[in-house]
C-alpha positions in Angstrom: -2.1 23.2 -19.8 -5.0 24.5 -17.7 -6.6 27.6 -16.2 -5.5 31.0 -17.2 -2.8 29.8 -19.6 -5.4 27.8 -21.6 -7.7 30.8 -21.8 -4.9 33.1 -23.0 -3.8 30.5 -25.6 -7.3 30.3 -26.9 -7.7 34.1 -27.2 -4.4 34.2 -29.1 -5.5 31.5 -31.4 -8.8 33.3 -32.1 -6.9 36.6 -32.8 -4.5 34.8 -35.2 -7.5 33.2 -37.0 -9.2 36.6 -37.4 -6.0 38.2 -38.7 -5.5 35.3 -41.1 -9.0 35.6 -42.5 -9.2 39.4 -42.7 -5.7 40.6 -43.4 -4.1 37.6 -45.2 -7.3 36.5 -47.1 -7.0 32.9 -45.9 -10.0 30.8 -46.6 -12.1 30.7 -43.3 -12.5 27.0 -43.3 -8.7 26.4 -43.8 -7.9 29.0 -41.1 -10.3 27.3 -38.7 -8.9 23.9 -39.4 -5.3 25.1 -39.2 -5.8 27.0 -36.0 -7.6 24.0 -34.5 -4.7 21.7 -35.3 -2.1 24.1 -34.0 -4.2 24.8 -30.8 -4.6 21.1 -30.2 -0.8 20.5 -30.4 -0.1 23.5 -28.2 -2.4 22.5 -25.4 -1.0 19.0 -25.4 -3.6 16.7 -27.0 -1.8 13.6 -28.2 -1.3 13.5 -32.0 -3.3 10.3 -32.4 -6.4 11.9 -30.7 -6.4 15.2 -32.6 -8.4 14.1 -35.7 -11.1 12.6 -33.5 -11.2 15.6 -31.2 -11.5 18.1 -34.1 -14.0 15.8 -35.9 -16.3 15.4 -32.9 -16.3 19.2 -32.3 -17.2 19.9 -35.9 -19.8 17.2 -36.1 -21.6 18.6 -33.1 -21.7 22.1 -34.7 -22.6 20.9 -38.2 -25.4 18.6 -36.9 -27.2 21.7 -35.6 -26.4 24.6 -37.9 -24.0 23.3 -40.5 -26.5 22.9 -43.3 -27.8 26.4 -42.8 -24.3 27.9 -43.0 -23.3 25.9 -46.0 -26.4 26.7 -48.0 -26.2 30.4 -47.0 -22.6 30.6 -48.2 -23.5 28.8 -51.4 -26.5 31.1 -52.1 -24.4 34.2 -51.3 -21.6 33.1 -53.6 -24.1 32.5 -56.4 -25.7 35.9 -55.9 -22.3 37.6 -55.9 -21.0 35.8 -59.0 -24.1 36.4 -61.1 -24.4 40.0 -60.1 -27.8 39.4 -58.4 -26.5 40.7 -55.0 -25.8 44.1 -56.6 -29.2 44.2 -58.2 -30.9 43.3 -54.9 -28.9 46.0 -53.1 -29.9 48.6 -55.7 -33.5 47.6 -55.4 -33.4 47.9 -51.6 -31.8 51.4 -51.9 -34.6 52.5 -54.3 -37.3 51.2 -52.0 -35.9 52.5 -48.8 -34.1 55.5 -50.1 
């Protein structure tokens, strides 16, 4: 698969991933991994090469920004679960108006 068909397939995969995360409440990581696997099969990557292809793509991203994203998500979850996010929001509203 190449050219316009590949671009259209990629756009459809992104749309399905957005719908899965926003409408069906699928975990974003699971949605990304599932769509990556399905997209790799659809575009014709051999089954034996799919894990290495997905792994090399993620390793490139995680080596540059992965730690920041993981720690940000962790801190955000902790703030939400403890109620600190609500307190911070209330404080900002009081200060800003």
